[in-house]
C-alpha positions as CSV (number, residue, x, y, z in Angstrom):
1,X,0.0,0.1,0.1
2,X,1.3,3.6,-1.0
3,X,2.8,5.5,2.3
4,X,0.8,8.8,1.5
5,X,3.1,10.5,3.8
6,X,6.1,9.7,1.9
7,X,8.1,13.0,1.5
8,X,9.4,11.6,-1.8
9,X,6.2,10.6,-3.4
10,X,4.8,14.3,-2.4
11,X,7.9,16.1,-3.9
12,X,7.6,14.1,-7.2
13,X,4.3,15.2,-7.4
14,X,5.1,19.0,-6.4
15,X,8.1,18.9,-9.5
16,X,5.8,18.2,-12.0
17,X,3.7,21.5,-11.7
18,X,5.5,24.5,-13.8
19,X,5.4,27.2,-11.0
20,X,7.9,29.3,-12.5
21,X,7.9,32.6,-11.1
22,X,7.2,34.9,-13.4
23,X,4.6,34.5,-13.7
24,X,4.0,31.9,-11.2
25,X,0.5,30.0,-12.4
26,X,0.9,28.3,-8.8
27,X,-2.6,27.4,-8.6
28,X,-2.7,23.9,-9.9
29,X,0.4,23.4,-7.5
30,X,-1.8,24.6,-4.4
31,X,-4.9,22.9,-5.2
32,X,-2.8,19.5,-5.6
33,X,-2.1,19.9,-1.9
34,X,-5.5,21.0,-1.3
35,X,-6.6,17.5,-2.4
36,X,-3.8,16.2,-0.6
37,X,-4.8,17.2,2.7
38,X,-8.5,17.0,2.4
39,X,-8.0,12.9,1.6
40,X,-6.5,13.3,5.3
41,X,-9.2,14.5,6.9
42,X,-7.5,18.2,6.9
43,X,-9.8,21.1,5.6
44,X,-7.7,23.9,4.6
45,X,-8.5,27.6,3.1
46,X,-7.5,29.8,0.1
47,X,-6.9,33.0,0.4
48,X,-5.5,34.9,-3.0
49,X,-4.7,38.4,-4.1
50,X,-4.7,37.1,-7.5
51,X,-6.7,33.6,-8.0
52,X,-4.0,32.0,-10.4
53,X,-1.7,32.3,-7.2
54,X,-3.9,31.4,-3.9
55,X,-1.9,30.8,-0.7
56,X,-2.9,27.9,1.5
57,X,-3.7,27.4,5.4
58,X,-4.8,24.8,7.5
59,X,-4.4,24.0,10.8
60,X,-4.6,21.2,13.3
61,X,-5.5,21.2,16.7
62,X,-3.4,19.8,19.2
63,X,-3.9,19.9,23.0
64,X,-2.9,23.4,24.1
65,X,0.3,21.9,26.2
66,X,2.6,24.2,24.2
67,X,2.2,27.2,21.8
68,X,1.2,27.3,18.4
69,X,4.0,26.3,15.5
70,X,3.8,28.2,12.0
71,X,5.3,26.3,9.2
72,X,5.1,27.3,6.1
73,X,7.0,27.2,2.6
74,X,6.6,28.9,-1.2
75,X,6.1,26.5,-4.3
76,X,6.9,29.0,-6.5
77,X,10.4,28.4,-8.4
78,X,12.9,30.5,-10.5
79,X,13.1,30.2,-14.2
80,X,15.5,27.1,-16.1
81,X,15.7,29.0,-19.5
82,X,19.4,29.1,-20.2
83,X,20.4,26.0,-18.2
84,X,21.7,22.7,-19.5
85,X,19.8,20.0,-17.6
86,X,20.7,16.7,-17.2
87,X,17.2,15.3,-16.7
88,X,13.7,17.6,-17.3
89,X,13.9,19.8,-14.8
90,X,9.8,19.5,-14.1
91,X,10.1,15.9,-14.3
92,X,10.5,14.7,-10.7
93,X,12.8,11.8,-11.8
94,X,14.6,9.8,-9.6
95,X,18.0,9.0,-10.8
96,X,21.5,7.9,-8.4
97,X,19.5,8.4,-5.2
98,X,18.3,11.9,-5.9
99,X,15.1,13.7,-7.2
100,X,15.8,16.3,-9.7
101,X,13.9,18.6,-10.6
102,X,13.6,22.6,-10.2
103,X,12.6,23.6,-6.7
104,X,13.8,20.0,-5.3
105,X,16.0,22.0,-3.1
106,X,14.2,25.8,-3.1
107,X,12.1,24.9,-1.6
108,X,9.6,22.2,-3.1
109,X,11.9,19.4,-1.0
110,X,11.4,21.9,2.1
111,X,7.5,21.6,1.7
112,X,7.2,17.9,0.9
113,X,9.2,17.7,4.3
114,X,6.8,19.7,5.9
115,X,3.5,18.0,4.4
116,X,4.9,14.4,5.2
117,X,5.4,15.7,9.1
118,X,2.0,17.6,9.1
119,X,0.2,14.6,7.7
120,X,2.3,12.3,10.1
121,X,0.8,14.6,12.8
122,X,-2.8,14.8,11.8
123,X,-2.8,10.6,12.0
124,X,-1.4,11.2,15.8
125,X,-3.3,14.3,16.6
126,X,-4.3,13.1,19.9
127,X,-0.5,13.2,20.9
128,X,0.4,16.4,19.7
129,X,1.1,18.8,22.3
130,X,0.4,22.3,20.1
131,X,-1.6,23.9,17.3
132,X,0.3,23.0,13.9
133,X,-0.8,26.0,11.4
134,X,0.4,25.2,7.8
135,X,1.0,27.9,5.4
136,X,1.9,27.3,1.2
137,X,2.6,30.4,-0.5
138,X,3.0,31.8,-3.9
139,X,5.4,34.1,-4.9
140,X,8.3,34.4,-2.7
141,X,11.0,34.5,-5.6
142,X,9.4,37.6,-7.0
143,X,9.3,39.6,-3.7
144,X,5.9,37.8,-2.2
145,X,3.2,40.6,-3.1
146,X,0.9,37.9,-3.7
147,X,2.1,35.6,-1.3
148,X,3.1,36.4,2.3
149,X,3.1,39.9,1.9
150,X,-0.5,39.5,1.2
151,X,-1.2,37.1,3.9
152,X,0.3,39.7,6.6
153,X,-1.3,42.7,5.5
154,X,-4.6,41.4,4.7
155,X,-5.0,38.2,7.2
156,X,-2.4,38.9,10.1
157,X,-5.6,37.5,12.3
158,X,-4.6,34.1,11.0
159,X,-1.7,33.8,12.6
160,X,-2.9,35.4,16.3
161,X,-0.5,33.8,19.1
162,X,2.0,32.2,16.8
163,X,5.5,33.4,18.3
164,X,7.8,30.5,16.2
165,X,7.9,29.3,13.1
166,X,9.7,27.0,10.9
167,X,10.8,27.8,7.1
168,X,13.7,27.8,4.8
169,X,16.8,27.9,5.0
170,X,18.9,25.7,7.5
171,X,19.9,22.6,9.0
172,X,21.7,21.2,5.7
173,X,25.0,20.0,6.8
174,X,28.3,21.5,5.4
175,X,32.2,21.0,6.2
176,X,34.8,23.3,7.4
177,X,37.8,21.2,7.1
178,X,37.0,17.5,8.5
179,X,34.2,19.0,11.1
180,X,31.0,18.9,10.0
181,X,27.9,21.8,10.7
182,X,24.0,22.3,10.6
183,X,23.2,26.1,10.1
184,X,19.8,26.7,11.8
185,X,19.1,30.2,10.0
186,X,18.0,32.7,12.7
187,X,17.9,35.9,11.0
188,X,18.6,37.0,7.4
189,X,20.2,39.7,5.6
190,X,17.4,42.6,4.2
191,X,16.4,43.2,0.6
192,X,17.6,46.6,-0.7
193,X,17.3,47.3,-4.3
194,X,18.5,50.4,-5.8
195,X,18.6,52.4,-8.9
196,X,21.1,54.9,-10.0
197,X,22.4,56.8,-12.8
198,X,25.3,57.7,-14.4
199,X,25.7,60.9,-16.4
200,X,28.9,61.3,-18.4
201,X,30.1,63.0,-21.8
202,X,28.2,61.3,-25.0
203,X,28.9,61.9,-28.5
204,X,30.2,60.2,-31.5
205,X,31.2,56.7,-31.5
206,X,34.7,57.1,-33.4
207,X,35.6,59.6,-30.4
208,X,37.6,58.9,-27.2
209,X,35.7,60.1,-24.2
210,X,37.7,59.5,-20.9
211,X,34.5,61.1,-18.6
212,X,31.9,59.0,-20.6
213,X,29.2,57.1,-18.7
214,X,30.6,54.0,-19.8
215,X,34.0,54.7,-19.1
216,X,32.6,55.7,-15.6
217,X,31.1,52.5,-15.6
218,X,34.1,50.4,-15.9
219,X,35.6,52.3,-13.3
220,X,32.8,51.6,-10.8
221,X,32.4,48.0,-11.7
222,X,35.8,47.5,-11.0
223,X,35.9,49.3,-7.6
224,X,33.0,47.4,-6.3
225,X,34.8,44.0,-6.1
226,X,34.3,41.9,-3.4
227,X,35.6,42.6,0.1
228,X,35.5,46.4,-0.6
229,X,33.0,47.5,1.7
230,X,33.6,47.7,5.7
231,X,33.6,44.7,7.9
232,X,30.7,44.8,10.5
233,X,30.2,42.0,13.0
234,X,26.8,41.6,13.7
235,X,25.2,39.9,17.4
236,X,24.2,36.8,15.1
237,X,27.1,36.5,12.9
238,X,29.5,36.6,16.3
239,X,27.0,34.1,18.1
240,X,27.9,31.7,14.5
241,X,31.5,32.0,14.4
242,X,32.2,31.4,17.7
243,X,29.8,27.9,17.9
244,X,31.6,27.3,14.9
245,X,35.4,28.2,16.3
246,X,34.8,25.8,19.6
247,X,33.9,23.0,17.9
248,X,37.5,23.2,15.6
249,X,41.2,22.4,16.5
250,X,42.9,24.8,18.2
251,X,45.0,26.0,15.7
252,X,41.9,26.6,13.3
253,X,39.9,27.7,16.3
254,X,42.2,30.8,17.0
255,X,42.3,31.3,13.3
256,X,38.6,31.6,12.8
257,X,38.1,33.6,15.7
258,X,40.1,36.3,14.1
259,X,37.3,36.7,11.6
260,X,35.4,38.8,14.5
261,X,38.0,41.1,14.5
262,X,37.0,43.7,11.6
263,X,40.5,44.6,10.5
264,X,41.5,41.0,10.0
265,X,38.1,39.8,8.7
266,X,39.0,40.3,5.2
267,X,42.5,38.7,5.1
268,X,41.4,36.0,7.1
269,X,38.3,35.3,4.1
270,X,41.0,34.9,1.7
271,X,43.0,32.2,3.7
272,X,39.7,30.2,3.4
273,X,39.7,30.2,0.3
274,X,36.2,28.5,-0.9
275,X,34.7,28.6,2.6
276,X,35.8,32.2,2.9
277,X,34.0,32.9,-0.2
278,X,30.8,31.8,1.1
279,X,31.1,33.4,4.5
280,X,32.1,36.7,3.0
281,X,28.6,38.0,2.9
282,X,28.0,37.6,6.5
283,X,30.3,40.3,7.3
284,X,29.6,42.7,5.0
285,X,26.7,44.5,3.4
286,X,27.1,43.9,-0.3
287,X,26.0,45.3,-4.0
288,X,26.4,43.6,-7.2
289,X,25.1,45.2,-10.5
290,X,22.5,43.1,-12.2
291,X,20.7,45.7,-14.5
292,X,22.6,48.0,-17.1
293,X,20.8,50.3,-19.4
294,X,21.9,52.6,-21.8
295,X,22.6,53.6,-25.4
296,X,20.4,53.6,-28.2
297,X,22.8,53.3,-31.2
298,X,25.9,51.2,-31.7
299,X,27.6,54.8,-33.3
300,X,26.6,57.1,-30.2
301,X,27.9,56.9,-27.2
302,X,25.3,57.1,-24.4
303,X,25.3,60.4,-21.9
304,X,24.1,58.4,-19.1
305,X,23.5,54.6,-18.1
306,X,21.0,53.3,-15.4
307,X,22.1,51.0,-13.3
308,X,20.1,48.8,-11.0
309,X,22.0,47.5,-7.7
310,X,20.9,44.1,-6.0
311,X,21.6,45.3,-2.2
312,X,21.8,43.1,0.8
313,X,21.9,44.7,4.1
314,X,23.3,43.1,6.9
315,X,20.7,43.0,10.4
316,X,20.6,46.2,12.0
317,X,21.9,48.6,8.6
318,X,19.4,50.7,6.5
319,X,19.4,51.6,2.6
320,X,21.2,54.8,4.1
321,X,24.1,53.3,5.1
322,X,24.5,51.0,1.7
323,X,24.6,54.4,-0.4
324,X,26.9,55.6,2.0
325,X,29.4,52.9,1.6
326,X,28.3,52.7,-2.0
327,X,29.8,56.3,-3.0
328,X,32.9,55.6,-0.6
329,X,33.9,52.4,-2.7
330,X,33.3,54.4,-5.8
331,X,35.0,57.5,-5.0
332,X,32.1,60.0,-6.0
333,X,28.7,60.9,-5.2
334,X,26.0,59.1,-6.9
335,X,22.1,59.5,-6.1
336,X,20.5,56.2,-5.9
337,X,16.0,55.6,-5.7
338,X,15.1,52.6,-3.5
339,X,13.1,50.1,-5.5
340,X,12.5,47.6,-3.2
341,X,13.3,47.6,1.0
342,X,11.2,45.6,3.3
343,X,12.7,46.7,6.7
344,X,11.7,44.3,10.0
345,X,12.7,43.7,13.6
346,X,16.6,43.5,14.6
347,X,15.6,41.4,17.8
348,X,16.4,37.4,17.4
349,X,14.6,35.0,19.4
350,X,16.6,31.9,20.4
351,X,14.1,30.2,22.6
352,X,13.4,27.5,19.9
353,X,17.0,27.0,19.0
354,X,17.8,24.4,21.9
355,X,14.9,22.0,20.8
356,X,16.1,22.2,16.8
357,X,20.0,21.4,18.2
358,X,18.9,18.6,19.9
359,X,17.0,17.0,17.5
360,X,19.5,17.5,14.9
361,X,22.3,15.8,17.3
362,X,20.1,12.7,18.0
363,X,20.0,12.3,14.2
364,X,23.7,13.0,13.6
365,X,26.0,13.0,16.6
366,X,28.8,13.9,14.7
367,X,27.1,17.1,13.9
368,X,27.2,20.6,15.6
369,X,24.2,22.5,15.0
370,X,24.8,26.4,14.8
371,X,22.8,29.5,14.4
372,X,23.1,31.1,11.1
373,X,22.9,34.4,9.4
374,X,21.2,33.8,5.7
375,X,22.9,36.0,3.0
376,X,19.7,35.8,0.8
377,X,16.1,36.9,2.4
378,X,13.0,35.0,2.7
379,X,9.3,35.3,3.6
380,X,10.5,35.3,7.1
381,X,10.7,39.3,6.8
382,X,7.0,39.7,6.6
383,X,6.0,37.3,9.2
384,X,8.9,38.9,11.8
385,X,6.2,42.1,11.3
386,X,3.8,39.8,13.3
387,X,6.4,39.3,16.0
388,X,7.1,35.6,14.6
389,X,10.6,34.0,14.7
390,X,11.4,32.2,11.8
391,X,14.1,29.2,12.2
392,X,15.3,27.6,8.9
393,X,15.0,24.4,9.6
394,X,14.8,21.9,6.6
395,X,17.0,19.3,7.8
396,X,19.6,17.6,5.3
397,X,22.5,15.5,5.8
398,X,24.4,15.6,3.1
399,X,27.4,14.3,1.9
400,X,30.5,16.2,2.0
401,X,31.1,16.1,-1.7
402,X,27.3,17.7,-2.1
403,X,27.4,21.5,-2.8
404,X,24.2,22.5,-1.1
405,X,24.6,26.1,-2.2
406,X,25.7,25.5,-5.4
407,X,22.5,23.8,-7.0
408,X,20.4,26.7,-5.5
409,X,18.7,28.4,-8.4
410,X,21.3,26.3,-11.1
411,X,21.0,23.5,-13.4
412,X,20.4,20.1,-12.2
413,X,19.1,21.0,-8.9
414,X,18.2,17.5,-7.0
415,X,18.1,16.6,-3.3
416,X,19.1,13.2,-2.2
417,X,16.3,10.9,-1.3
418,X,17.8,10.0,2.2
419,X,18.2,13.6,3.4
420,X,14.5,14.6,2.2
421,X,13.0,11.3,4.5
422,X,15.7,12.4,7.5
423,X,14.4,15.7,7.3
424,X,10.6,14.9,7.4
425,X,11.3,12.9,10.5
426,X,12.9,15.8,12.2
427,X,10.1,18.0,11.4
428,X,7.9,15.4,12.7
429,X,9.9,14.9,15.8
430,X,9.8,18.7,16.5
431,X,5.9,19.1,16.3
432,X,5.6,16.3,19.0
433,X,8.2,17.6,21.6
């Protein structure tokens, strides 16, 4: 008989829906989840700003011994155009011990874990110490306007009394040297998308213009190379680095702790090689030029070029701080327009962290759970506005050779079957603690 709690089977079905955002078209995928829940006796509500982009909320009632817990995730995915895939990205095929497809990691694999644990909770609801609220949303990859942002702004009453949530990203294993760590996301960097215009001298394409907007652009790109901004040691990152250092041999421990001295941060990151590249955004506000628009004719030097910048702020920093750091790095003043910035509280609630760490240690005594600051952004920024602390906890015990972060939004995205199953078990354990 088919195990309808099996996260592998659930994930394969989720991956078969093309929910590429834009445009999203998440409705069919959400309706599958609604039908799956209904078949287990769980009723749900659909709430939508756009009928083709609904959000689902379902609740299982517990005994009330513990506060309610929110489980949430998104079913939209990023595009696959221009990528070379070994297997079709919307097949959900199983090959070589992995489930393949766009969203296997980000984050339909996580949805499958949450759904599997949620269905298990329903089958044992008389043992459940708390209410569990499951929320499946659309539109996370494009800013959340139709998803979590809409729910928080128009249906906040659905989350009354909830203080803690489980979502993306965290719980995946990674190594520094021989030591295995499990980062649990407790905070994240903030989106800060900017627009600016470079103005220079234009003219005929045959002329040499040293002060053209194009020449200025080249200079700006050179000046914004990595680690040009000042290093900042935020409280959550300090806790993370100290926890990692404590698990290392004495020699490594001393060097790793030097990361917490801003004057040494850049040098130590370079010594750490690839691991340093991964850790670097935790210490810096970052800014990457992602859109360049200018020029109308091949034989005409444009007078101005418009840039769009993907900025990410460390907790506690605001757009004005990034603008100041940008201009200092560039060497002159540019004016910026904020395209997108979602502020949220800086305080980090660590109350649930020990319990999550305990579950990870039970499953893998060799791993060391650590608090983690996510360098990207998730829907947690919206729920934080309701006083809800999200923990990135989608546990995956991965081999040392599996470069988790390199498959996010990339070709051949896939998740190990074993990691998917053990992750669902870990979340289920949490629900019954």
